[in-house]
N, C-alpha and C positions, 0 to 999 in steps of 0.2 A: 411536517418534517418526517414523522415516522413512515408516512406513505412513501416518500422519496427514498428513505433508507431501505424499506422493503423492496421497492422496485429495483434499486441498485443491486440488491443481494440476488435478485432473480434474473435480471437482464443478461448477465453473462451466461447463465445456465441456458436461457432461451437461445441466445446467439450461438452457443456451443452446439446445441442440437440442430439449429437451423443451418448453420454454416459447415458443420462437421462433414456432411457428404461431399462437400467440395474441397475437403482437406484443409479447411481454415479453422484454427483454434481461436477461442475467445476466453480470456482470463481477465481477472481484475487484480491489480496490485494496490493494496491498501496501506499506504505509509502511515506511520505514527506521527508524532510531533517532530517536524523537520525544521531546521533553522534556515528559512527562506523568506521571501517577500510575502508569502501567504499571510493573510490577516494582518497586513501592515508590518510584517517582520516581527510580530509579537514574540515568538519563541526565540528568535535570534537576538533581538535588540533589548529585551526586558530581562535583566538579570534575575529578578524575582520569579518570573514565569519559567525561565530556563531552569532555575534551581528546582521548582516544583515538578517540572517534567522529569528532570534527572532523578528525583526521588521516587517517581512513579514507574521508572523504567528498570528492568532487571539488570541492564548493562550500566546503569548509573549515569546516563548522560542523555541529552537530546540528540536526535539524529541530525546528520548533515546530508546534503544531496548526494555525496559520494557513497553513502550508505544504501541508498535506494537504487541508483543507477546500475550497479553491477547486477542486481536482482533482475531488473528489467532486461538488461542485455543477455543474461543467462536464460531467461524465459523466452526470449526471442530466437535463441540459438536452436539449431536443428537437434541438438542433443536432448531438448525438452519437447520435442514434437508430440509426445504422447500426453502431455499436460493439457487438459481441456476442461473448461467449465469450473475453474477453481478461483477462489478468492484467497490470495496469498498476502498475508499481513507481514509487513516489514517495519516493525516497531521497536526493535530491540528488547522485546518482552515487556511492553508497557501493560500495566495493570494486571500482572499475573498474580 
């Protein structure tokens, strides 16, 4: 698992360098605990887990898909064309 994490932390930087000369950016959006079907809907459907996540998050709640989507849309806009090789955490301040 640690190897996979290390690879995912470096792959976007490698891609950014490799694809940059072609004008292609490569970034990673790292969402925190989001209320979705992921992991069987655990954060969304289990009130105890949802409560624990909320307690660990600076904004005091678990995320919802609409918390992440606008970040991705903004990152894809031409306004952010100079953002490249970055890992952008969208977690509501989880574990600060």
